[in-house]
C-alpha positions as CSV (number, residue, x, y, z in Angstrom):
1,X,9.6,-0.7,-3.5
2,X,13.1,-1.7,-2.5
3,X,14.3,-0.5,0.8
4,X,16.9,1.9,0.0
5,X,17.8,3.1,3.5
6,X,20.1,0.7,5.2
7,X,20.8,3.0,8.2
8,X,20.3,0.9,11.4
9,X,18.1,2.3,14.1
10,X,21.1,2.8,16.4
11,X,22.8,5.1,13.9
12,X,19.8,7.4,13.4
13,X,20.3,10.7,15.3
14,X,17.9,12.1,17.8
15,X,15.9,15.1,16.6
16,X,17.9,18.3,17.2
17,X,15.2,19.7,19.4
18,X,15.1,16.6,21.6
19,X,18.8,16.5,21.8
20,X,19.2,20.1,22.7
21,X,16.5,19.9,25.5
22,X,18.1,16.8,26.9
23,X,21.6,18.3,26.9
24,X,20.4,21.6,28.4
25,X,18.8,19.8,31.3
26,X,21.4,17.0,31.6
27,X,18.8,14.3,31.0
28,X,20.1,10.8,30.0
29,X,18.1,8.3,28.0
30,X,18.6,4.5,28.0
31,X,21.3,3.4,25.4
32,X,20.4,1.7,23.1
33,X,17.1,3.5,23.1
34,X,14.5,0.8,23.4
35,X,11.1,1.1,21.8
36,X,9.1,3.4,24.1
37,X,11.7,3.2,27.0
38,X,12.8,6.8,26.7
39,X,9.3,8.1,26.5
40,X,8.2,6.3,29.6
41,X,11.4,7.4,31.6
42,X,10.8,11.1,30.6
43,X,7.1,10.9,31.4
44,X,8.0,9.6,34.9
45,X,10.4,12.3,35.4
46,X,8.2,15.2,34.0
47,X,7.6,16.7,37.5
48,X,11.3,17.4,37.8
49,X,11.4,19.7,34.7
50,X,8.5,22.2,35.0
51,X,10.1,24.5,32.4
52,X,10.1,21.8,29.7
53,X,7.1,21.6,27.4
54,X,7.0,17.9,28.3
55,X,4.0,16.9,26.0
56,X,5.7,18.4,23.0
57,X,9.0,16.8,23.9
58,X,7.4,13.4,24.4
59,X,5.6,13.8,21.1
60,X,8.8,14.5,19.2
61,X,10.5,11.5,20.7
62,X,7.6,9.2,20.0
63,X,7.2,10.5,16.4
64,X,10.9,9.8,15.9
65,X,10.8,6.4,17.2
66,X,8.0,5.6,14.8
67,X,9.8,7.3,11.9
68,X,12.8,5.1,12.5
69,X,10.9,2.2,11.0
70,X,8.2,3.9,9.0
71,X,10.2,6.8,7.5
72,X,13.9,6.1,8.0
73,X,15.1,8.8,5.6
74,X,13.1,11.4,7.6
75,X,14.3,10.0,10.9
76,X,17.9,10.5,9.6
77,X,17.2,14.3,9.3
78,X,17.8,16.0,12.7
79,X,15.6,19.0,11.9
80,X,12.4,17.2,11.1
81,X,9.5,18.1,13.4
82,X,6.8,15.4,14.1
83,X,3.1,15.9,14.2
84,X,0.6,14.6,16.8
85,X,0.2,10.8,17.1
86,X,-2.9,10.5,14.8
87,X,-1.0,12.1,11.9
88,X,1.9,9.9,12.4
89,X,-0.4,6.8,12.5
90,X,-2.2,7.8,9.4
91,X,0.7,9.0,7.2
92,X,2.2,6.8,4.5
93,X,5.3,4.7,5.1
94,X,8.4,5.4,3.1
95,X,7.8,2.4,1.0
96,X,4.3,3.3,0.0
97,X,5.2,6.9,-0.5
98,X,8.1,6.0,-2.8
99,X,5.8,3.7,-4.9
100,X,3.3,6.6,-5.4
101,X,6.2,8.8,-6.5
102,X,7.4,6.2,-9.1
103,X,3.8,5.8,-10.2
104,X,3.4,9.5,-10.8
105,X,6.7,9.7,-12.6
106,X,5.4,7.1,-15.1
107,X,2.2,8.8,-15.5
108,X,3.6,12.3,-16.3
109,X,6.0,10.6,-18.8
110,X,3.2,8.8,-20.6
111,X,1.2,12.1,-20.6
112,X,4.1,13.8,-22.2
113,X,4.4,11.0,-24.8
114,X,0.7,11.4,-25.8
115,X,0.8,15.2,-25.8
116,X,3.9,15.6,-27.8
117,X,3.9,12.7,-30.2
118,X,2.6,13.2,-33.8
119,X,-0.5,11.2,-34.2
120,X,0.9,8.8,-36.9
121,X,4.4,8.4,-35.4
122,X,4.9,4.6,-35.2
123,X,8.4,4.8,-33.4
124,X,6.9,6.1,-30.2
125,X,5.8,3.6,-27.6
126,X,2.1,3.3,-27.3
127,X,0.4,4.1,-24.0
128,X,-0.9,0.5,-23.8
129,X,2.7,-0.7,-23.9
130,X,4.0,1.8,-21.4
131,X,1.1,1.4,-19.0
132,X,2.1,-2.2,-18.4
133,X,5.5,-1.2,-17.1
134,X,5.9,-1.2,-13.2
135,X,6.0,2.3,-11.7
136,X,9.6,1.6,-10.7
137,X,10.6,1.8,-14.3
138,X,9.4,5.4,-14.6
139,X,11.9,8.4,-15.0
140,X,13.2,10.3,-12.0
141,X,13.5,13.6,-14.0
142,X,11.2,16.4,-13.1
143,X,8.4,17.1,-15.5
144,X,9.2,20.3,-17.4
145,X,7.1,23.1,-16.3
146,X,4.7,20.7,-14.6
147,X,2.7,21.4,-11.5
148,X,1.6,18.9,-8.8
149,X,-1.2,19.7,-6.2
150,X,-1.8,17.7,-3.1
151,X,-5.3,18.8,-1.9
152,X,-5.1,16.8,1.4
153,X,-1.6,17.5,2.6
154,X,-1.6,16.0,6.1
155,X,1.9,15.3,7.5
156,X,3.2,15.7,3.9
157,X,5.0,12.4,3.5
158,X,3.5,11.6,0.1
159,X,3.8,15.2,-1.1
160,X,7.5,15.1,-0.1
161,X,8.3,12.1,-2.2
162,X,6.0,13.0,-5.2
163,X,6.9,16.6,-5.4
164,X,10.5,15.9,-6.2
165,X,9.3,15.0,-9.7
166,X,7.9,18.5,-10.4
167,X,9.2,22.1,-10.9
168,X,6.3,23.4,-8.8
169,X,4.4,21.6,-6.0
170,X,1.5,22.8,-4.1
171,X,0.7,21.4,-0.6
172,X,-2.9,22.2,0.7
173,X,-3.8,21.5,4.3
174,X,-6.6,23.2,6.4
175,X,-5.0,22.6,9.8
176,X,-2.6,25.6,10.5
177,X,-0.4,23.5,12.9
178,X,0.3,20.8,10.2
179,X,1.0,23.5,7.6
180,X,3.6,25.0,9.9
181,X,5.2,21.5,10.5
182,X,5.2,20.9,6.7
183,X,6.7,24.2,5.8
184,X,9.6,23.5,8.2
185,X,10.1,19.9,7.2
186,X,9.9,20.7,3.5
187,X,12.9,23.1,4.0
188,X,14.7,20.5,6.0
189,X,14.2,18.1,3.1
190,X,15.4,20.6,0.5
191,X,12.0,20.9,-1.3
192,X,12.6,24.4,-2.6
193,X,9.7,24.0,-5.1
194,X,7.1,23.3,-2.4
195,X,4.3,25.9,-1.8
196,X,2.3,25.5,1.5
197,X,-1.2,26.6,1.4
198,X,-3.3,26.8,4.6
199,X,-6.8,26.3,3.5
200,X,-9.6,23.9,2.5
201,X,-8.7,21.6,-0.4
202,X,-12.1,21.9,-2.0
203,X,-12.0,25.6,-2.0
204,X,-8.5,25.6,-3.4
205,X,-9.6,23.3,-6.1
206,X,-12.2,25.9,-7.2
207,X,-9.4,28.5,-7.5
208,X,-6.7,26.7,-9.5
209,X,-6.5,26.8,-13.3
210,X,-4.8,23.6,-14.4
211,X,-2.1,21.2,-13.2
212,X,-0.6,18.0,-14.4
213,X,-1.4,15.9,-11.3
214,X,-3.8,16.2,-8.4
215,X,-3.5,13.9,-5.5
216,X,-6.0,13.3,-2.8
217,X,-6.0,11.2,0.4
218,X,-9.5,11.7,1.7
219,X,-10.0,11.6,5.5
220,X,-11.4,8.3,6.4
221,X,-12.8,9.1,9.8
222,X,-16.3,10.4,10.6
223,X,-17.3,13.0,13.1
224,X,-17.2,10.5,15.9
225,X,-13.6,9.4,15.1
226,X,-14.7,6.1,13.6
227,X,-13.1,4.8,10.4
228,X,-15.1,4.8,7.2
229,X,-14.4,2.9,4.0
230,X,-17.0,4.2,1.5
231,X,-16.0,6.9,-0.9
232,X,-19.0,9.0,-0.1
233,X,-18.3,9.0,3.6
234,X,-14.7,10.3,3.1
235,X,-13.8,14.1,3.2
236,X,-13.6,15.6,0.7
237,X,-16.2,13.6,-1.3
238,X,-14.5,12.8,-4.5
239,X,-17.7,11.7,-6.1
240,X,-19.0,15.2,-5.8
241,X,-15.8,16.7,-7.0
242,X,-14.9,14.2,-9.7
243,X,-15.9,16.1,-12.7
244,X,-14.1,19.4,-11.6
245,X,-11.1,17.3,-10.7
246,X,-10.7,15.8,-14.1
247,X,-11.3,19.3,-15.7
248,X,-8.5,20.9,-13.6
249,X,-5.8,18.1,-13.9
250,X,-4.5,15.7,-16.6
251,X,-4.3,13.0,-14.0
252,X,-6.0,12.4,-10.6
253,X,-4.5,9.9,-8.1
254,X,-6.8,9.0,-5.2
255,X,-5.5,7.1,-2.2
256,X,-8.3,5.1,-0.5
257,X,-8.8,2.7,2.4
258,X,-7.5,-0.9,1.8
259,X,-10.9,-2.1,3.2
260,X,-12.8,-0.5,0.3
261,X,-14.4,-2.6,-2.4
262,X,-12.4,-1.6,-5.4
263,X,-15.0,-2.9,-7.8
264,X,-17.6,-0.6,-6.3
265,X,-15.3,2.3,-6.2
266,X,-14.4,2.0,-9.9
267,X,-18.1,1.7,-10.8
268,X,-19.0,4.8,-8.8
269,X,-16.2,6.8,-10.2
270,X,-17.0,5.6,-13.8
271,X,-20.6,6.7,-13.7
272,X,-20.0,9.6,-16.0
273,X,-17.4,7.9,-18.3
274,X,-14.6,5.3,-18.2
275,X,-12.2,7.6,-16.3
276,X,-10.6,5.1,-13.9
277,X,-7.6,3.9,-15.8
278,X,-5.5,2.0,-13.1
279,X,-6.1,0.4,-9.8
280,X,-3.1,-0.2,-7.6
281,X,-3.5,-2.5,-4.5
282,X,-0.4,-1.9,-2.4
283,X,0.8,-4.2,0.3
284,X,3.9,-4.2,2.5
285,X,5.1,-7.5,4.0
286,X,1.9,-9.1,2.9
287,X,-0.3,-6.5,4.6
288,X,-2.7,-4.5,2.5
289,X,-2.0,-0.9,3.1
290,X,-3.7,1.2,0.5
291,X,-5.7,1.3,-2.6
292,X,-4.7,3.9,-5.3
293,X,-7.1,4.8,-8.2
294,X,-5.7,6.7,-11.2
295,X,-8.3,8.7,-13.1
296,X,-7.8,10.4,-16.5
297,X,-10.4,12.1,-18.6
298,X,-11.1,10.8,-22.1
299,X,-9.4,12.9,-24.6
300,X,-11.6,12.0,-27.6
301,X,-9.8,11.4,-30.9
302,X,-6.4,11.7,-29.5
303,X,-6.8,8.4,-27.6
304,X,-7.8,6.5,-30.7
305,X,-4.8,7.6,-32.6
306,X,-2.4,6.8,-29.8
307,X,-3.7,3.4,-29.2
308,X,-4.8,3.9,-25.5
309,X,-6.5,0.7,-24.3
310,X,-9.3,1.9,-22.1
311,X,-9.4,-1.5,-20.4
312,X,-8.7,-1.0,-16.7
313,X,-5.1,-1.8,-15.7
314,X,-4.5,-3.6,-12.4
315,X,-1.3,-3.5,-10.4
316,X,-1.0,-5.9,-7.4
317,X,2.0,-4.8,-5.3
318,X,3.7,-6.5,-2.4
319,X,7.0,-5.2,-1.5
320,X,9.1,-5.6,-4.7
321,X,6.7,-7.9,-6.4
322,X,4.3,-6.3,-8.9
323,X,1.7,-8.3,-10.8
324,X,0.1,-6.3,-13.5
325,X,-2.7,-7.2,-15.9
326,X,-5.5,-5.7,-17.9
327,X,-9.1,-6.5,-16.8
328,X,-9.6,-7.5,-20.5
329,X,-7.1,-10.4,-19.9
330,X,-9.4,-12.0,-17.4
331,X,-12.6,-11.8,-19.6
332,X,-13.9,-15.2,-20.3
333,X,-11.1,-16.9,-18.2
334,X,-12.2,-19.4,-15.5
335,X,-10.1,-21.0,-12.7
336,X,-8.6,-24.3,-13.6
337,X,-9.8,-26.6,-10.7
338,X,-7.7,-29.5,-9.5
339,X,-9.1,-32.6,-11.0
340,X,-7.4,-35.2,-8.9
341,X,-7.0,-35.5,-5.0
342,X,-4.1,-33.4,-3.6
343,X,-1.3,-35.5,-2.1
344,X,1.9,-35.3,-0.2
345,X,4.9,-34.2,-2.3
346,X,2.9,-31.6,-4.3
347,X,3.2,-27.9,-3.6
348,X,0.6,-25.5,-2.1
349,X,0.4,-21.7,-2.8
350,X,-1.3,-18.8,-1.1
351,X,-1.5,-15.6,-3.1
352,X,-0.2,-12.4,-1.5
353,X,-2.6,-10.0,0.1
354,X,-2.7,-7.7,-2.9
355,X,-3.8,-10.5,-5.3
356,X,-6.4,-11.7,-2.7
357,X,-7.8,-8.2,-2.6
358,X,-7.9,-8.2,-6.4
359,X,-9.6,-11.5,-6.6
360,X,-7.8,-12.3,-9.9
361,X,-7.7,-16.0,-9.2
362,X,-8.5,-17.2,-12.7
363,X,-5.5,-15.2,-14.0
364,X,-3.1,-17.1,-11.6
365,X,-4.2,-20.5,-13.1
366,X,-3.8,-19.0,-16.6
367,X,-0.3,-17.6,-16.0
368,X,1.1,-20.5,-13.9
369,X,1.1,-24.3,-14.1
370,X,-1.1,-24.8,-11.1
371,X,-4.8,-25.5,-10.3
372,X,-7.1,-24.1,-7.7
373,X,-8.1,-26.5,-4.9
374,X,-11.7,-25.3,-5.3
375,X,-13.5,-22.3,-6.6
376,X,-13.5,-20.5,-3.3
377,X,-10.5,-21.9,-1.4
378,X,-8.0,-19.3,-2.9
379,X,-5.3,-22.0,-2.4
380,X,-3.5,-23.5,-5.4
381,X,-1.7,-26.8,-6.0
382,X,1.0,-27.9,-8.5
383,X,3.1,-30.9,-9.0
384,X,6.5,-28.9,-9.5
385,X,7.7,-26.0,-7.4
386,X,6.9,-22.6,-8.9
387,X,9.6,-20.2,-7.4
388,X,8.1,-17.2,-9.1
389,X,4.7,-17.5,-7.7
390,X,3.7,-14.2,-6.1
391,X,2.8,-15.3,-2.6
392,X,3.7,-17.9,0.0
393,X,4.9,-21.3,-1.2
394,X,4.8,-24.6,0.7
395,X,5.6,-28.3,0.2
396,X,2.8,-30.7,1.2
397,X,3.9,-33.3,3.7
398,X,0.5,-34.7,4.4
399,X,-3.1,-34.3,3.5
400,X,-5.8,-35.5,5.9
401,X,-9.6,-35.6,6.1
402,X,-11.1,-34.7,9.6
403,X,-11.5,-38.4,10.5
404,X,-9.9,-38.6,14.0
405,X,-7.7,-41.5,13.1
406,X,-6.3,-39.7,10.0
407,X,-5.7,-36.5,12.0
408,X,-3.8,-38.4,14.6
409,X,-1.6,-40.0,12.0
410,X,-0.9,-36.8,10.0
411,X,-0.3,-34.7,13.1
412,X,1.9,-37.3,14.8
413,X,4.8,-35.5,16.5
414,X,3.4,-32.0,15.8
415,X,2.5,-30.0,19.1
416,X,2.5,-26.6,17.5
417,X,2.1,-25.1,14.1
418,X,1.0,-22.0,12.2
419,X,-2.7,-22.5,11.4
420,X,-4.8,-20.9,8.6
421,X,-8.4,-21.6,7.4
422,X,-9.7,-21.0,3.9
423,X,-13.3,-21.6,3.0
424,X,-13.7,-23.6,6.2
425,X,-16.6,-23.6,8.7
426,X,-14.4,-23.1,11.8
427,X,-12.4,-20.1,12.9
428,X,-8.5,-20.6,13.6
429,X,-9.1,-20.4,17.4
430,X,-11.9,-23.0,17.2
431,X,-9.8,-25.3,15.1
432,X,-6.7,-24.8,17.2
433,X,-8.6,-25.8,20.3
434,X,-10.0,-28.8,18.6
435,X,-6.6,-29.9,17.3
436,X,-4.9,-29.0,20.6
437,X,-2.1,-27.5,18.6
438,X,-0.2,-24.5,19.9
439,X,0.9,-21.5,17.8
440,X,4.4,-21.3,16.1
441,X,7.0,-23.7,14.9
442,X,8.1,-24.7,11.4
443,X,4.9,-26.6,10.4
444,X,2.1,-24.9,8.6
445,X,-1.4,-26.2,8.6
446,X,-4.3,-25.2,6.1
447,X,-7.8,-26.2,6.8
448,X,-10.1,-25.8,3.7
449,X,-12.8,-27.3,1.6
450,X,-12.1,-29.0,-1.8
451,X,-14.1,-28.9,-5.0
452,X,-16.1,-32.0,-3.9
453,X,-17.0,-30.1,-0.7
454,X,-14.8,-32.3,1.5
455,X,-13.0,-30.7,4.4
456,X,-9.2,-31.3,4.2
457,X,-6.2,-30.4,6.4
458,X,-2.9,-29.8,4.7
459,X,0.3,-30.3,6.6
460,X,3.1,-28.1,5.0
461,X,6.6,-26.8,5.3
462,X,7.4,-23.4,4.0
463,X,9.8,-23.1,1.0
464,X,11.5,-20.0,-0.1
465,X,11.1,-16.5,1.5
């Protein structure tokens, strides 16, 4: 998920509507336009311009300011119209939308290989081999005659990126206002293959014949506006629709809350058959953003002859880092636990957010020359630096028990530090108060519990990015 857009915020043009209104009424905004400064200024001056639809103007300016960081390629388009705040808050970022587009490109390419290859042709790459490729390696070409359908269109960010891979793309959204915004924006983005349908996604599913890919991003808020994380609490309920979804599409991609228990989600969706083929845990800047599940119906004998491995494939993504593995790879593998006391001069590792969510800690000790500090610490130690480790890396400068004398010696000269706790009985706030350490600086402290149930404090300095 490389950041392709290098346009600076100051170079992005104001939306044409905003610019035209400001010009017509001779309104000036601060330059450079600070975050929220223009909105606050306009709001304070709204009584001077009774003929301006000020809520709409403010919404456009606020949406554009959000898009400058979240959707820079959209913010660079003068004719984009922005939706209400909630839709902007819930929509995908450009990074995650592009990841999904690359994922779908790979999936339709593999589907084509399975469908078109002779059963005994040995020269074609097997689906097992191809499935381990990162989505970024998929083709950018459109699927020939393929149709894509997004049943939960929303603002249309995911649709706009994924649809470029298809000759026909159908956007379904029940809110009329969002459909009007999407229709306008798709034209501004040059998506001539896009069809906008104002209607209920479930009802539309009942009508369609067959498509290559169906995408769903179920609403994760209840009637009271509170967030939900269970599949059954989302709208539409994909558990109820699962069988029909798999009948109507070769591949179903479901976007779910990052708070969801992916093990439970897979178990629930696999209640009829092993249809969940891939789980993608996607993080941006080490913050888990979304969970993607790829579902494909069993195709009987074809799968046996094309060597499809039905073992679930996992993809742990953090920015440009992708760790992929099969659940079969983790069977019977235990974490290697550090057998000697950790010491200064060794290296400490914290897996990225996606790996933490996946819980594949035994895999890390199998793939890298390091050992877990304890079974539940989720911190790892090595004698030599491992630059390729997918997470934060530190050099240990001191290791202390919580004996007061030891702590004073290890923390000598340190009045502020970045503090984290892992498998430790105190919160960060409680421990910071006890240690009398301020937040910030170049030192990193990790409070944890080792394999012998001893509480330790690691004093570290960060290495690498």
